[in-house]
C-alpha positions in Angstrom: -3.8 -7.1 35.4 -2.6 -8.9 32.8 -0.5 -6.8 29.6 -0.4 -6.3 26.3 2.7 -4.9 25.3 2.0 -3.1 21.3 5.0 -1.6 18.9 3.4 1.6 17.1 0.5 4.4 18.4 -0.7 5.0 14.8 -4.3 4.3 13.0 -2.8 1.1 11.5 -2.2 -0.1 15.8 -5.9 1.4 16.3 -7.2 -2.4 15.6 -4.9 -3.8 18.1 -5.2 -1.9 21.1 -9.4 -2.0 20.8 -8.8 -5.6 20.6 -6.4 -6.3 23.0 -9.1 -3.7 25.3 -12.0 -5.8 24.6 -10.0 -9.2 25.4 -9.4 -7.7 29.2 -5.7 -6.8 28.8 -3.8 -3.6 29.9 -2.9 -2.3 26.8 1.2 -0.9 26.8 1.8 1.0 23.6 5.0 2.7 22.8 6.4 4.6 19.8 8.6 7.2 19.2 6.1 10.1 18.7 4.6 11.1 21.3 2.4 12.9 19.6 1.1 9.7 16.9 -2.9 9.8 16.9 -3.7 6.5 18.8 -2.1 7.4 22.0 -4.7 8.4 24.0 -6.1 4.8 23.1 -3.7 3.7 25.5 -3.3 2.7 29.2 -0.1 3.6 29.1 2.3 5.3 26.5 6.3 5.0 26.6 8.1 6.6 24.1 10.2 4.3 22.7 11.9 3.7 18.9 10.3 0.9 17.4 14.0 0.0 16.2 15.7 -0.3 19.9 14.8 -4.0 20.1 17.1 -3.8 23.5 15.4 -1.1 25.1 11.6 -2.5 23.9 12.9 -5.9 25.6 14.3 -4.3 29.1 10.8 -2.4 29.1 9.2 -5.7 28.2 11.1 -7.5 31.5 9.7 -4.4 33.4 6.3 -4.9 32.9 6.0 -8.5 33.4 7.9 -8.3 36.4 5.0 -5.7 37.8 2.6 -8.1 36.3 1.4 -10.3 33.5 2.8 -9.8 30.6 0.9 -12.1 27.9 1.6 -10.7 24.8 4.0 -8.3 22.3 1.9 -7.3 19.3 1.8 -5.4 16.3 0.6 -4.8 12.7 1.0 -2.4 9.8 4.7 -2.1 10.8 8.2 -2.6 9.7 9.5 -4.0 13.0 7.5 -7.5 13.7 11.6 -8.4 14.1 11.7 -6.5 17.2 8.1 -8.3 18.6 9.8 -11.7 18.1 13.1 -10.5 19.6 11.9 -9.5 22.8 8.8 -12.7 23.2 12.1 -15.0 22.4 14.0 -13.9 25.4 10.3 -14.1 27.2 9.2 -16.8 26.3 6.0 -15.7 24.7 3.8 -16.7 21.5 5.5 -15.4 18.3 7.7 -16.2 15.4 10.7 -17.2 16.1 13.5 -14.2 15.9 15.1 -15.8 12.9 12.0 -16.3 11.1 11.0 -12.5 12.2 14.7 -11.3 10.3 14.0 -13.9 8.0 10.5 -11.8 6.7 12.2 -8.4 7.1 15.3 -8.5 5.0 14.7 -9.2 1.6 17.9 -10.6 0.2 17.6 -13.2 3.1 13.9 -13.4 2.4 14.9 -14.3 -1.6 17.7 -16.6 -0.5 15.6 -18.6 2.0 13.1 -18.8 -0.9 15.4 -20.2 -3.3 17.3 -23.0 -1.0 13.5 -23.8 -0.6 12.3 -23.8 -4.4 9.7 -21.4 -3.8 8.7 -19.7 -7.0 9.9 -15.8 -6.7 12.2 -13.3 -9.0 16.2 -13.9 -9.6 18.2 -11.2 -7.7 21.4 -9.1 -6.7 21.9 -7.8 -3.6 23.9 -4.0 -3.9 25.4 -2.1 -0.8 25.9 1.6 -0.5 29.6 0.6 -0.8 29.1 -0.4 -4.5 27.8 2.8 -6.0 31.4 4.1 -6.6 32.0 6.4 -9.7 34.6 3.5 -10.9 32.4 0.6 -10.1 29.1 1.4 -11.4 29.6 0.8 -15.3 30.9 -2.6 -14.5 27.9 -2.9 -11.6 25.2 -2.1 -14.3 26.9 -4.9 -17.0 26.8 -7.4 -14.3 23.5 -7.1 -13.6 22.2 -6.6 -16.7 23.9 -9.5 -17.7 22.2 -12.1 -15.5 18.4 -9.9 -14.9 17.1 -8.2 -18.6 15.4 -4.3 -18.4 12.6 -3.8 -17.1 13.4 -4.8 -13.6 13.1 -3.5 -9.8 15.2 -1.8 -7.3 13.5 -2.2 -3.8 15.8 -0.7 0.0 16.0 -4.7 1.6 14.6 -3.9 4.9 11.4 -0.4 4.0 7.6 -0.7 3.5 5.6 1.1 1.8 7.1 1.1 -1.4 9.8 3.2 0.1 12.8 3.4 -2.7 10.7 1.0 -4.7 10.8 1.6 -8.2 10.9 0.1 -11.5 13.9 0.3 -14.1 13.1 0.8 -17.5 16.7 1.9 -19.3 20.1 2.4 -18.0 19.5 5.3 -17.7 17.3 5.4 -14.9 18.9 2.4 -13.0 21.8 4.2 -10.6 19.6 6.8 -9.6 17.0 4.2 -9.0 19.5 2.6 -6.7 21.0 5.8 -4.6 17.3 6.4 -3.9 16.2 2.4 -2.4 20.0 2.4 -0.4 19.4 5.9 0.8 15.7 4.5 1.6 17.4 1.5 3.6 18.2 1.7 6.9 21.7 -0.4 6.1 22.1 1.3 3.2 21.3 -1.9 1.4 19.0 -2.7 -1.6 18.0 -5.6 -4.6 17.7 -5.8 -7.8 15.2 -7.9 -9.2 13.8 -9.4 -12.0 10.3 -7.3 -13.4 7.3 -10.1 -12.5 4.5 -9.4 -14.5 0.8 -10.5 -14.1 -2.2 -9.3 -11.5 -0.9 -8.8 -7.9 -2.6 -9.7 -4.8 -2.1 -9.6 -1.3 -2.7 -12.2 0.9 -3.1 -12.4 5.1 -3.4 -15.5 7.0 -2.5 -16.8 10.5 0.0 -19.4 11.1 -0.3 -21.7 14.5 -0.3 -25.3 15.6 0.8 -26.3 12.1 -2.0 -24.8 10.5 -2.0 -21.8 8.1 -5.3 -19.9 8.1 -6.1 -17.0 4.6 -7.6 -14.3 6.4 -7.9 -12.3 3.8 -7.6 -12.3 0.3 -7.6 -9.1 -1.8 -6.4 -7.5 -5.7 -3.6 -4.9 -5.4 -4.5 -2.1 -8.0 -1.3 -0.9 -8.7 -0.2 1.7 -10.8 1.4 4.5 -12.3 5.1 3.5 -13.3 7.9 4.2 -12.4 6.7 3.3 -8.9 3.9 0.8 -7.7 1.3 2.7 -6.1 -1.5 0.9 -4.9 -4.8 3.0 -6.0 -6.4 0.3 -3.2 -7.6 -3.2 -3.1 -10.9 -4.5 -3.8 -11.6 -7.9 -1.3 -12.2 -10.7 -1.8 -10.7 -11.4 -4.9 -12.6 -13.2 -7.4 -10.8 -16.1 -9.0 -11.5 -20.0 -10.4 -11.0 -22.3 -7.0 -7.5 -23.7 -9.6 -5.7 -20.2 -9.6 -7.0 -19.2 -5.7 -5.4 -22.5 -4.5 -2.2 -22.1 -6.1 -2.0 -18.8 -4.8 -2.7 -19.5 -1.2 -0.4 -23.4 -1.4 2.6 -21.1 -2.9 2.2 -18.3 -0.1 2.2 -21.3 2.2 5.8 -22.8 1.1 7.2 -19.4 1.6 6.2 -18.6 4.8 7.4 -22.2 5.9 10.7 -21.2 4.0 10.7 -18.3 6.1 10.5 -20.5 9.3 7.2 -18.8 10.6 5.3 -20.9 12.7 2.8 -18.5 15.1 1.7 -15.7 14.5 0.5 -13.7 11.2 2.5 -13.6 8.1 1.0 -11.0 4.9 2.1 -11.6 1.5 2.3 -9.7 -2.3 2.1 -12.0 -4.8 1.8 -11.7 -8.0 0.0 -14.7 -10.8 2.6 -14.4 -13.6 2.5 -16.7 -17.4 4.9 -18.9 -15.0 2.1 -19.7 -12.3 2.5 -17.8 -8.6 5.5 -15.7 -7.5 6.0 -13.9 -4.0 6.8 -10.7 -4.4 7.2 -10.7 -0.5 6.1 -12.1 2.8 6.3 -10.0 5.8 5.9 -11.6 9.2 2.6 -9.5 10.5 -0.7 -8.5 10.2 -0.8 -6.5 6.7 -1.2 -2.6 6.8 -3.2 -0.5 4.5 -6.1 -0.9 6.2 -6.5 -4.4 4.9 -6.2 -6.3 8.4 -7.6 -3.9 10.4 -10.9 -2.5 8.3 -11.5 -4.0 4.5 -11.2 -8.2 6.1 -13.1 -7.5 8.9 -15.6 -5.2 7.2 -15.7 -8.5 4.1 -15.5 -11.4 6.6 -16.7 -10.5 9.9 -14.4 -11.9 11.8 -12.2 -9.6 13.8 -8.7 -10.4 12.8 -6.9 -8.4 14.6 -8.3 -10.3 17.8 -7.9 -13.7 16.6 -4.2 -12.9 16.2 -3.7 -11.2 19.6 -5.4 -14.7 21.0 -2.6 -16.8 19.3 -0.2 -14.5 20.5 -1.6 -14.5 24.3 -1.8 -18.5 23.9 -5.3 -18.4 23.8 -7.0 -20.9 21.4 -8.3 -18.3 18.6 -11.8 -20.1 18.6 -13.7 -18.1 16.0 -11.1 -18.3 13.0 -11.5 -21.9 13.9 -15.4 -22.0 13.7 -15.6 -19.7 10.6 -12.7 -21.6 8.0 -12.5 -24.3 5.7 -9.9 -26.0 4.2 -7.9 -25.6 1.2 -6.6 -27.9 -1.5 -2.6 -27.5 -1.8 -1.6 -27.1 -5.6 2.8 -27.6 -6.1 4.2 -24.9 -7.7 7.5 -25.4 -6.5 10.5 -24.2 -8.8 13.6 -25.8 -9.8 15.2 -28.9 -8.9 13.6 -31.3 -5.9 10.4 -29.0 -5.8 8.2 -31.9 -7.4 8.3 -33.8 -4.4 7.4 -30.5 -2.1 4.0 -31.6 0.5 1.5 -29.1 1.9 3.9 -27.1 4.5 0.7 -26.8 6.8 -2.7 -27.7 7.4 -4.4 -25.0 4.8 -7.3 -23.3 5.3 -9.2 -20.3 4.8 -12.2 -18.0 6.7 -13.7 -16.6 3.5 -15.4 -13.3 3.1 -19.4 -13.0 3.1 -19.3 -9.5 0.9 -16.9 -7.3 -1.0 -15.0 -4.1 0.7 -13.2 -1.7 -1.5 -10.7 0.8 -0.8 -9.7 3.5 -2.5 -6.8 6.4 -2.7 -7.1 9.7 -3.0 -4.0 11.8 -4.6 -3.2 15.3 -5.4 -0.3 16.9 -7.8 2.3 18.4 -6.2 1.8 21.8 -4.0 0.9 23.2 -1.0 -2.6 22.0 0.5 -5.1 25.1 0.8 -8.9 23.6 1.9 -10.1 19.9 1.9 -13.4 19.4 1.4 -16.2 17.3 -0.4 -17.6 18.6 -3.5 -21.1 16.4 -3.3 -22.5 14.5 0.5 -21.8 11.4 -0.2 -22.3 10.7 3.1 -26.6 11.2 2.0 -26.1 9.0 -1.3 -26.5 5.1 -1.4 -23.7 3.4 0.2 -23.4 0.8 2.8 -20.0 1.7 4.8 -18.0 5.3 4.1 -15.1 6.0 5.8 -13.0 9.3 4.6 -9.1 9.5 5.7 -7.0 12.5 5.0 -3.6 11.7 6.2 -2.7 15.1 4.9 -3.8 18.8 6.6 -4.0 22.5 5.6 -0.6 23.9 4.8 1.1 20.3 3.8 3.0 19.8 1.3 1.9 17.3 -1.6 3.0 15.5 -4.2 2.3 12.8 -6.4 2.9 9.4 -4.6 6.4 7.5 -5.4 5.5 5.2 -2.5 1.8 4.4 -0.2 2.7 7.0 2.6 2.5 9.6 0.2 -1.4 9.3 -0.9 -3.6 12.0 0.5 -6.3 9.8 2.1 -8.3 6.2 1.7 -12.0 5.5 1.4 -13.8 2.1 1.9 -17.0 1.0 1.2 -19.2 -2.5 1.4 -21.8 -4.1 -0.3 -22.8 -7.4 -1.0 -21.8 -6.9 -5.1 -18.7 -6.2 -6.0 -19.3 -4.0 -8.7 -22.1 -1.6 -6.2 -19.2 -1.7 -3.8 -16.0 -0.3 -6.0 -18.5 2.1 -7.6 -19.8 3.9 -4.2 -15.8 4.0 -3.0 -14.9 5.7 -6.3 -18.0 8.0 -6.2 -16.6 9.1 -2.8 -13.5 9.9 -4.1 -14.3 11.7 -7.0 -16.1 14.0 -4.6 -13.2 14.6 -2.5 -11.0 18.0 -3.3 -7.9 19.2 -1.9 -7.9 23.2 -3.2 -3.2 24.0 -3.9 -2.1 27.6 -2.9 -2.1 29.8 -5.7 1.2 30.6 -7.9 3.5 27.9 -6.2 6.4 27.0 -8.2 6.1 23.2 -8.0 2.4 23.3 -8.8 4.1 25.7 -11.9 6.5 22.7 -13.2 4.1 19.8 -12.7 1.4 21.5 -15.3 4.8 22.9 -17.3 5.4 18.9 -17.7 8.9 19.8 -16.3 10.1 15.9 -14.9 13.3 14.5 -14.2 15.4 12.6 -16.6 15.0 9.2 -14.7 11.7 9.5 -14.4 10.5 10.2 -18.2 7.0 10.4 -18.1 6.2 10.9 -14.4 3.7 12.4 -12.8 1.7 11.3 -15.0 -0.7 13.4 -16.9 -4.5 13.1 -15.1 -6.5 11.9 -18.8 -2.8 10.6 -20.3 -4.8 8.6 -23.1 -5.8 12.0 -24.6 -3.0 13.6 -26.9 -2.3 17.0 -26.7 -2.9 17.5 -30.3 -6.3 17.8 -29.6 -6.3 21.2 -28.5 -4.1 22.5 -31.6 -7.2 24.5 -32.9 -8.5 25.6 -29.4 -7.9 29.4 -29.1 -9.7 32.7 -27.4 -11.0 32.2 -23.8 -13.5 31.1 -21.1 -15.1 34.5 -20.0 -15.1 35.6 -16.7 -17.8 34.0 -13.9 -19.7 31.8 -17.4 -20.4 28.1 -16.9 -16.6 25.8 -18.2 -19.1 23.2 -19.2 -20.2 26.0 -21.9 -17.3 25.7 -24.0 -15.8 22.4 -23.4 -14.2 22.1 -27.0 -15.6 19.2 -29.5 -12.7 17.8 -29.2 -13.0 16.8 -26.2 -16.5 15.4 -26.4 -15.4 12.8 -28.9 -16.5 9.2 -28.0 -13.3 7.9 -27.3 -12.5 10.1 -24.7 -16.0 10.3 -22.9 -15.8 7.4 -20.3 -12.0 8.4 -19.3 -11.4 8.4 -15.9 -8.4 10.7 -14.1 -6.9 9.4 -10.5 -9.7 10.4 -8.5 -12.0 8.9 -10.7 -13.6 11.9 -12.6 -14.7 12.4 -16.7 -13.6 15.5 -18.4 -17.1 16.6 -18.6 -17.6 15.4 -14.7 -14.5 18.1 -13.9 -15.9 20.3 -15.6 -19.6 20.3 -13.6 -17.4 20.2 -10.2 -15.6 23.5 -11.6 -18.4 24.9 -11.8 -19.6 23.8 -8.2 -16.6 25.0 -7.0 -15.4 28.3 -8.8 -18.7 29.8 -10.6 -17.0 33.3 -9.8 -14.0 33.1 -11.8 -11.3 35.5 -13.6 -11.5 35.6 -18.1 -9.6 32.1 -18.2 -6.7 31.5 -21.4 -9.4 28.6 -23.1 -5.8 26.7 -24.8 -4.2 27.0 -21.0 -7.1 25.7 -19.1 -7.5 22.9 -21.5 -4.3 21.8 -21.0 -4.1 22.4 -17.6 -7.7 19.9 -17.5 -5.4 16.7 -19.2 -2.2 17.4 -17.3 -3.8 18.0 -13.6 -7.4 17.1 -13.8 -9.8 19.5 -11.6 -6.9 20.6 -9.2 -5.1 22.1 -12.3 -8.6 24.2 -13.2 -9.1 25.0 -9.7 -5.1 26.0 -9.4 -5.3 27.8 -12.8 -8.6 30.2 -12.1 -7.0 30.7 -8.8 -3.7 31.9 -9.7 -4.8 34.1 -13.0 -6.8 36.2 -10.5 
């Protein structure tokens, strides 16, 4: 029986396993984690570390000897280079190993972009060895001569924004670099100029000289100094010029890296200078985009079409649905004026709108997870709750995209409706934290590290604490807190403000009364200060800790 080898058995690889089965392949899945959530879906599972490319090759050769190995594939992992390494040795369809490395190692990626005049930020490469006490000051001076603050520091070989942050002051520089090199498998980071402007995620499939966009979403990034994607909305609504410029720049970047047979995924911004590429990966995106939001919005099973390419089949459904895209030259520097379309450009457009939003927690330990209201019985089209934390988990306000607590997706024929449904569902998910926890207390007391000034943020950061100066007294035992909201918090300028889980001040109080109809007498000033700092979670925590 023909076999497909899939790298990764996490949730992000579920669409790949199911797509391989639908194409009639025997699915063999590898992962270092024997307890990964999708292990039971595999026809065969082998515990192999995805970094161990030579061990994977030996295993793939064994599979090929037992029966025909048709494809090696991954999605939503860091290990597209492992796929290409094995495929190159076994003459299977994939990007070349060199191209996959170019798309995996960020400084190498930037060098390819520079060589081919593709717009991307200026950068410096740093290693752990350069961070000695004697060299640090000179290092800062050297970099700040070339790149002005704010700037961005990130590991060269990690995903999910792990170890990535903005540096706003010189005092933040060395701590940020230290985190970045420690988050790198090779102890290497890059420092690059900060790009302002809206950010987009774009997926594409590349084969036979064609480049077909299969997902174009706007990313919602918040909470500096970190870059937390609180969600994405697909498709991004743009004018044709901006749309075509972004796709064309992505295609130029993919060509510069040498991507020729497989998936490509770009994080790209539209700056005052036009499109600039943050990074390009040689794989399908994670974060629900390629496996969920795009298939929902377009009706195309992207993963299945990508697997067809990997197994030497024609992606026939893709070809039936795609439409041409005009190439726009946005290259930079000497020689950029002669750039031509690197591939034939296409896009499979979306027919509906899909929104994905994350839900988050303040620091503490999870005691319970529940829905305040039953969103499944309310107006909706699609609803997918997904918790990545469990009872007893340590939680924190996220510093990267792996530390979010869960995600919800919604689908509609109207963009606003899709977003509103999704955000309403997020607002009704609630994590109760264990009472009397030092980490939660420190957060509520606004104890932060010097190199993270202003982080974690306040739930209602735009409301100054000074509005509570006149608040005194207490909220009686078991009283509805909605009846005691200070007049200063009812002002029109604060009425529509929302916290990170899309609750207003009034909605927060209504939900507290629903969650804690029985509560002790509460110190009013402490209670309302907690609301501004940590929203609904903080109010419940204050009540539970006061018993």
